[in-house]
KELUM-476154 format. One record per residue (C-alpha): residue in one letter; chain; x, y, z. Coordinates in steps of 0.001 Angstrom, whole numbers, plus 500000, padded with zeros to 6 digits. Layout:
residues N
<volo><res>A</res><chain>A</chain><u>X</u><v>Y</v><w>Z</w></volo>
...
This chain:
residues 176
<volo><res>M</res><chain>A</chain><u>022039</u><v>554617</v><w>932315</w></volo>
<volo><res>K</res><chain>A</chain><u>020047</u><v>557718</v><w>931349</w></volo>
<volo><res>R</res><chain>A</chain><u>019147</u><v>558276</v><w>935015</w></volo>
<volo><res>I</res><chain>A</chain><u>022810</u><v>558167</v><w>936053</w></volo>
<volo><res>A</res><chain>A</chain><u>023802</u><v>560621</v><w>933303</w></volo>
<volo><res>L</res><chain>A</chain><u>020919</u><v>562925</v><w>934260</w></volo>
<volo><res>A</res><chain>A</chain><u>021895</u><v>562727</v><w>937959</w></volo>
<volo><res>V</res><chain>A</chain><u>025543</u><v>563556</v><w>937151</w></volo>
<volo><res>V</res><chain>A</chain><u>024516</u><v>566557</v><w>935009</w></volo>
<volo><res>A</res><chain>A</chain><u>022110</u><v>567789</v><w>937711</w></volo>
<volo><res>A</res><chain>A</chain><u>024736</u><v>567402</v><w>940462</w></volo>
<volo><res>A</res><chain>A</chain><u>027373</u><v>569204</v><w>938381</w></volo>
<volo><res>S</res><chain>A</chain><u>024935</u><v>572030</v><w>937605</w></volo>
<volo><res>F</res><chain>A</chain><u>024002</u><v>572377</v><w>941273</w></volo>
<volo><res>A</res><chain>A</chain><u>027658</u><v>572365</v><w>942372</w></volo>
<volo><res>T</res><chain>A</chain><u>028611</u><v>574964</v><w>939747</w></volo>
<volo><res>A</res><chain>A</chain><u>025698</u><v>577233</v><w>940691</w></volo>
<volo><res>A</res><chain>A</chain><u>026524</u><v>576900</v><w>944387</w></volo>
<volo><res>Q</res><chain>A</chain><u>030203</u><v>577574</v><w>943753</w></volo>
<volo><res>A</res><chain>A</chain><u>029392</u><v>580668</v><w>941675</w></volo>
<volo><res>Q</res><chain>A</chain><u>027231</u><v>582071</v><w>944495</w></volo>
<volo><res>Q</res><chain>A</chain><u>029645</u><v>581400</v><w>947405</w></volo>
<volo><res>R</res><chain>A</chain><u>031886</u><v>584448</v><w>947968</w></volo>
<volo><res>F</res><chain>A</chain><u>033812</u><v>584526</v><w>951252</w></volo>
<volo><res>A</res><chain>A</chain><u>036057</u><v>587535</v><w>950552</w></volo>
<volo><res>S</res><chain>A</chain><u>033883</u><v>590568</v><w>951260</w></volo>
<volo><res>S</res><chain>A</chain><u>036334</u><v>593458</v><w>950951</w></volo>
<volo><res>S</res><chain>A</chain><u>039163</u><v>594518</v><w>948696</w></volo>
<volo><res>L</res><chain>A</chain><u>041810</u><v>597198</v><w>948393</w></volo>
<volo><res>F</res><chain>A</chain><u>043075</u><v>598054</v><w>944917</w></volo>
<volo><res>L</res><chain>A</chain><u>045036</u><v>600555</v><w>942835</w></volo>
<volo><res>E</res><chain>A</chain><u>043270</u><v>601582</v><w>939645</w></volo>
<volo><res>G</res><chain>A</chain><u>044676</u><v>603275</v><w>936549</w></volo>
<volo><res>G</res><chain>A</chain><u>042078</u><v>605334</v><w>934691</w></volo>
<volo><res>G</res><chain>A</chain><u>038546</u><v>604756</v><w>935899</w></volo>
<volo><res>P</res><chain>A</chain><u>036268</u><v>607074</v><w>937844</w></volo>
<volo><res>G</res><chain>A</chain><u>039242</u><v>608485</v><w>939774</w></volo>
<volo><res>L</res><chain>A</chain><u>040365</u><v>610005</v><w>936442</w></volo>
<volo><res>L</res><chain>A</chain><u>044109</u><v>609361</v><w>936059</w></volo>
<volo><res>Y</res><chain>A</chain><u>044471</u><v>606859</v><w>938935</w></volo>
<volo><res>S</res><chain>A</chain><u>042919</u><v>606111</v><w>942333</w></volo>
<volo><res>V</res><chain>A</chain><u>043367</u><v>604041</v><w>945475</w></volo>
<volo><res>N</res><chain>A</chain><u>040085</u><v>602277</v><w>946323</w></volo>
<volo><res>Y</res><chain>A</chain><u>038349</u><v>600200</v><w>948969</w></volo>
<volo><res>E</res><chain>A</chain><u>035324</u><v>598048</v><w>948141</w></volo>
<volo><res>L</res><chain>A</chain><u>032925</u><v>596201</v><w>950427</w></volo>
<volo><res>L</res><chain>A</chain><u>030817</u><v>593390</v><w>948931</w></volo>
<volo><res>F</res><chain>A</chain><u>027463</u><v>592572</v><w>950493</w></volo>
<volo><res>D</res><chain>A</chain><u>024398</u><v>590464</v><w>949751</w></volo>
<volo><res>G</res><chain>A</chain><u>026250</u><v>588122</v><w>947439</w></volo>
<volo><res>D</res><chain>A</chain><u>027665</u><v>590051</v><w>944534</w></volo>
<volo><res>Y</res><chain>A</chain><u>026729</u><v>593682</v><w>945224</w></volo>
<volo><res>G</res><chain>A</chain><u>029300</u><v>596168</v><w>946411</w></volo>
<volo><res>I</res><chain>A</chain><u>029996</u><v>599741</v><w>947311</w></volo>
<volo><res>R</res><chain>A</chain><u>033381</u><v>601311</v><w>946711</w></volo>
<volo><res>A</res><chain>A</chain><u>035092</u><v>604588</v><w>947450</w></volo>
<volo><res>G</res><chain>A</chain><u>038484</u><v>605888</v><w>946413</w></volo>
<volo><res>F</res><chain>A</chain><u>040850</u><v>608826</v><w>946409</w></volo>
<volo><res>S</res><chain>A</chain><u>042976</u><v>610447</v><w>943714</w></volo>
<volo><res>Y</res><chain>A</chain><u>045216</u><v>613498</v><w>943441</w></volo>
<volo><res>Q</res><chain>A</chain><u>046641</u><v>614968</v><w>940263</w></volo>
<volo><res>P</res><chain>A</chain><u>048213</u><v>618281</v><w>939316</w></volo>
<volo><res>L</res><chain>A</chain><u>046839</u><v>620078</v><w>936240</w></volo>
<volo><res>S</res><chain>A</chain><u>048569</u><v>622731</v><w>934165</w></volo>
<volo><res>A</res><chain>A</chain><u>047190</u><v>626226</v><w>934731</w></volo>
<volo><res>S</res><chain>A</chain><u>047115</u><v>629227</v><w>932454</w></volo>
<volo><res>G</res><chain>A</chain><u>048641</u><v>631885</v><w>934669</w></volo>
<volo><res>S</res><chain>A</chain><u>049794</u><v>631981</v><w>938228</w></volo>
<volo><res>P</res><chain>A</chain><u>050165</u><v>629522</v><w>939901</w></volo>
<volo><res>E</res><chain>A</chain><u>051467</u><v>627249</v><w>937152</w></volo>
<volo><res>R</res><chain>A</chain><u>049874</u><v>624147</v><w>938695</w></volo>
<volo><res>V</res><chain>A</chain><u>046372</u><v>623448</v><w>939956</w></volo>
<volo><res>N</res><chain>A</chain><u>045687</u><v>620630</v><w>942404</w></volo>
<volo><res>L</res><chain>A</chain><u>042786</u><v>618323</v><w>941574</w></volo>
<volo><res>F</res><chain>A</chain><u>041369</u><v>615877</v><w>944118</w></volo>
<volo><res>A</res><chain>A</chain><u>038860</u><v>613194</v><w>943091</w></volo>
<volo><res>V</res><chain>A</chain><u>036728</u><v>610905</v><w>945268</w></volo>
<volo><res>P</res><chain>A</chain><u>034919</u><v>608206</v><w>943237</w></volo>
<volo><res>I</res><chain>A</chain><u>031927</u><v>606521</v><w>944914</w></volo>
<volo><res>L</res><chain>A</chain><u>030250</u><v>603643</v><w>943039</w></volo>
<volo><res>I</res><chain>A</chain><u>027809</u><v>600804</v><w>943490</w></volo>
<volo><res>T</res><chain>A</chain><u>028807</u><v>597612</v><w>941669</w></volo>
<volo><res>H</res><chain>A</chain><u>027104</u><v>594377</v><w>940727</w></volo>
<volo><res>L</res><chain>A</chain><u>029052</u><v>591234</v><w>939872</w></volo>
<volo><res>I</res><chain>A</chain><u>027622</u><v>588511</v><w>937682</w></volo>
<volo><res>S</res><chain>A</chain><u>029951</u><v>585752</v><w>938826</w></volo>
<volo><res>F</res><chain>A</chain><u>031160</u><v>582403</v><w>937637</w></volo>
<volo><res>R</res><chain>A</chain><u>033781</u><v>581057</v><w>940017</w></volo>
<volo><res>S</res><chain>A</chain><u>036730</u><v>583490</v><w>940024</w></volo>
<volo><res>S</res><chain>A</chain><u>035578</u><v>585507</v><w>937003</w></volo>
<volo><res>A</res><chain>A</chain><u>032812</u><v>588091</v><w>936927</w></volo>
<volo><res>L</res><chain>A</chain><u>031120</u><v>590585</v><w>934669</w></volo>
<volo><res>E</res><chain>A</chain><u>031276</u><v>593876</v><w>936553</w></volo>
<volo><res>L</res><chain>A</chain><u>028540</u><v>596527</v><w>936177</w></volo>
<volo><res>G</res><chain>A</chain><u>028703</u><v>599782</v><w>938104</w></volo>
<volo><res>G</res><chain>A</chain><u>027510</u><v>603319</v><w>938393</w></volo>
<volo><res>G</res><chain>A</chain><u>028022</u><v>606285</v><w>940630</w></volo>
<volo><res>A</res><chain>A</chain><u>029624</u><v>609666</v><w>940961</w></volo>
<volo><res>T</res><chain>A</chain><u>033034</u><v>611247</v><w>941323</w></volo>
<volo><res>I</res><chain>A</chain><u>033389</u><v>614313</v><w>943509</w></volo>
<volo><res>I</res><chain>A</chain><u>036102</u><v>616610</v><w>942136</w></volo>
<volo><res>K</res><chain>A</chain><u>037708</u><v>619486</v><w>944057</w></volo>
<volo><res>A</res><chain>A</chain><u>040110</u><v>621883</v><w>942343</w></volo>
<volo><res>D</res><chain>A</chain><u>042013</u><v>624792</v><w>943883</w></volo>
<volo><res>G</res><chain>A</chain><u>042030</u><v>626839</v><w>940660</w></volo>
<volo><res>A</res><chain>A</chain><u>041401</u><v>626830</v><w>936901</w></volo>
<volo><res>G</res><chain>A</chain><u>043347</u><v>624316</v><w>934832</w></volo>
<volo><res>S</res><chain>A</chain><u>043225</u><v>621463</v><w>932350</w></volo>
<volo><res>G</res><chain>A</chain><u>044868</u><v>618165</v><w>931488</w></volo>
<volo><res>N</res><chain>A</chain><u>044106</u><v>614491</v><w>930805</w></volo>
<volo><res>G</res><chain>A</chain><u>040730</u><v>615255</v><w>929173</w></volo>
<volo><res>V</res><chain>A</chain><u>039520</u><v>617354</v><w>932109</w></volo>
<volo><res>S</res><chain>A</chain><u>039093</u><v>621120</v><w>932263</w></volo>
<volo><res>V</res><chain>A</chain><u>038027</u><v>623056</v><w>935384</w></volo>
<volo><res>P</res><chain>A</chain><u>036978</u><v>626723</v><w>935004</w></volo>
<volo><res>S</res><chain>A</chain><u>037762</u><v>627848</v><w>938558</w></volo>
<volo><res>A</res><chain>A</chain><u>038410</u><v>626722</v><w>942091</w></volo>
<volo><res>G</res><chain>A</chain><u>035562</u><v>624732</v><w>943588</w></volo>
<volo><res>T</res><chain>A</chain><u>033819</u><v>621388</v><w>943792</w></volo>
<volo><res>T</res><chain>A</chain><u>031849</u><v>619565</v><w>941099</w></volo>
<volo><res>V</res><chain>A</chain><u>030306</u><v>616123</v><w>940659</w></volo>
<volo><res>I</res><chain>A</chain><u>030463</u><v>613976</v><w>937522</w></volo>
<volo><res>G</res><chain>A</chain><u>028585</u><v>610756</v><w>936789</w></volo>
<volo><res>T</res><chain>A</chain><u>030151</u><v>607460</v><w>935811</w></volo>
<volo><res>A</res><chain>A</chain><u>029046</u><v>604080</v><w>934463</w></volo>
<volo><res>T</res><chain>A</chain><u>031355</u><v>601056</v><w>934204</w></volo>
<volo><res>L</res><chain>A</chain><u>031384</u><v>597724</v><w>932367</w></volo>
<volo><res>G</res><chain>A</chain><u>034248</u><v>595302</v><w>932812</w></volo>
<volo><res>Y</res><chain>A</chain><u>035803</u><v>591964</v><w>933667</w></volo>
<volo><res>R</res><chain>A</chain><u>036951</u><v>591039</v><w>937158</w></volo>
<volo><res>F</res><chain>A</chain><u>039134</u><v>588171</v><w>938341</w></volo>
<volo><res>Q</res><chain>A</chain><u>038581</u><v>587691</v><w>942067</w></volo>
<volo><res>P</res><chain>A</chain><u>038746</u><v>584266</v><w>943720</w></volo>
<volo><res>P</res><chain>A</chain><u>035737</u><v>583679</v><w>946031</w></volo>
<volo><res>A</res><chain>A</chain><u>038052</u><v>582917</v><w>948968</w></volo>
<volo><res>G</res><chain>A</chain><u>040127</u><v>586082</v><w>948441</w></volo>
<volo><res>G</res><chain>A</chain><u>043596</u><v>586872</v><w>947202</w></volo>
<volo><res>F</res><chain>A</chain><u>044882</u><v>588613</v><w>944072</w></volo>
<volo><res>Q</res><chain>A</chain><u>042294</u><v>590721</v><w>942243</w></volo>
<volo><res>F</res><chain>A</chain><u>042469</u><v>592024</v><w>938668</w></volo>
<volo><res>R</res><chain>A</chain><u>039951</u><v>594263</v><w>936870</w></volo>
<volo><res>I</res><chain>A</chain><u>039792</u><v>595737</v><w>933372</w></volo>
<volo><res>G</res><chain>A</chain><u>036987</u><v>597563</v><w>931611</w></volo>
<volo><res>V</res><chain>A</chain><u>035494</u><v>600629</v><w>929991</w></volo>
<volo><res>E</res><chain>A</chain><u>033429</u><v>603446</v><w>931364</w></volo>
<volo><res>A</res><chain>A</chain><u>031785</u><v>606724</v><w>930520</w></volo>
<volo><res>L</res><chain>A</chain><u>032331</u><v>609861</v><w>932583</w></volo>
<volo><res>V</res><chain>A</chain><u>029569</u><v>612465</v><w>932198</w></volo>
<volo><res>G</res><chain>A</chain><u>029839</u><v>616075</v><w>933371</w></volo>
<volo><res>K</res><chain>A</chain><u>030902</u><v>619632</v><w>932624</w></volo>
<volo><res>G</res><chain>A</chain><u>034408</u><v>620104</v><w>931265</w></volo>
<volo><res>L</res><chain>A</chain><u>034880</u><v>616560</v><w>929908</w></volo>
<volo><res>A</res><chain>A</chain><u>035869</u><v>615755</v><w>926304</w></volo>
<volo><res>T</res><chain>A</chain><u>038401</u><v>613748</v><w>924329</w></volo>
<volo><res>H</res><chain>A</chain><u>039708</u><v>616882</v><w>922553</w></volo>
<volo><res>N</res><chain>A</chain><u>039716</u><v>620521</v><w>923716</w></volo>
<volo><res>P</res><chain>A</chain><u>037403</u><v>620204</v><w>926724</w></volo>
<volo><res>D</res><chain>A</chain><u>035208</u><v>623253</v><w>927357</w></volo>
<volo><res>P</res><chain>A</chain><u>034865</u><v>623828</v><w>931120</w></volo>
<volo><res>N</res><chain>A</chain><u>031299</u><v>625138</v><w>930700</w></volo>
<volo><res>S</res><chain>A</chain><u>029889</u><v>622429</v><w>928392</w></volo>
<volo><res>L</res><chain>A</chain><u>028412</u><v>619078</v><w>929363</w></volo>
<volo><res>G</res><chain>A</chain><u>030485</u><v>616306</v><w>927855</w></volo>
<volo><res>V</res><chain>A</chain><u>031069</u><v>612562</v><w>927830</w></volo>
<volo><res>L</res><chain>A</chain><u>034552</u><v>611150</v><w>928192</w></volo>
<volo><res>P</res><chain>A</chain><u>034971</u><v>607479</v><w>927245</w></volo>
<volo><res>W</res><chain>A</chain><u>037580</u><v>606047</v><w>929576</w></volo>
<volo><res>M</res><chain>A</chain><u>039224</u><v>602732</v><w>930425</w></volo>
<volo><res>Y</res><chain>A</chain><u>040350</u><v>601258</v><w>933693</w></volo>
<volo><res>L</res><chain>A</chain><u>042781</u><v>598611</v><w>934866</w></volo>
<volo><res>S</res><chain>A</chain><u>043292</u><v>597674</v><w>938488</w></volo>
<volo><res>I</res><chain>A</chain><u>045191</u><v>595254</v><w>940658</w></volo>
<volo><res>G</res><chain>A</chain><u>044643</u><v>594625</v><w>944301</w></volo>
<volo><res>Y</res><chain>A</chain><u>043890</u><v>592154</v><w>947042</w></volo>
<volo><res>S</res><chain>A</chain><u>040556</u><v>590862</v><w>948317</w></volo>
<volo><res>M</res><chain>A</chain><u>040059</u><v>589469</v><w>951791</w></volo>
């Protein structure tokens, strides 16, 4: 009787471990609110070697400017490497990378301040939950992150000071 119980537990453990490791959907497209794209971003991610991934996205947002023109265009391109610690359709998501930001003038808004036209890079680290079935389909992500770079702060960002901006993200998409 003990042997049968031990065999059942071993078989269930092996099946669960195998199921957690099998991921057939290797790419996803998703819309993210918050996150490394700042206000929002459209992203593509490619998973490889099990539960590692690389993602890139694009975001555009207008900022208010002090002077003429009244609006400044801000473009953001987040690029991250992610690691998923999976159990079936759920996963702990860990990530890090950079966001390339291009502005066509000085402006501020949404916790970001840019001193002049140009390009800058900020760092990002993420920690979150992901629902993504191994065979593909609907994908949902939620988590927290830290953006690190010049001109970032929760209140009155100084465009010349290094700051940390705690941020959240929520995304929905489709994996295939």
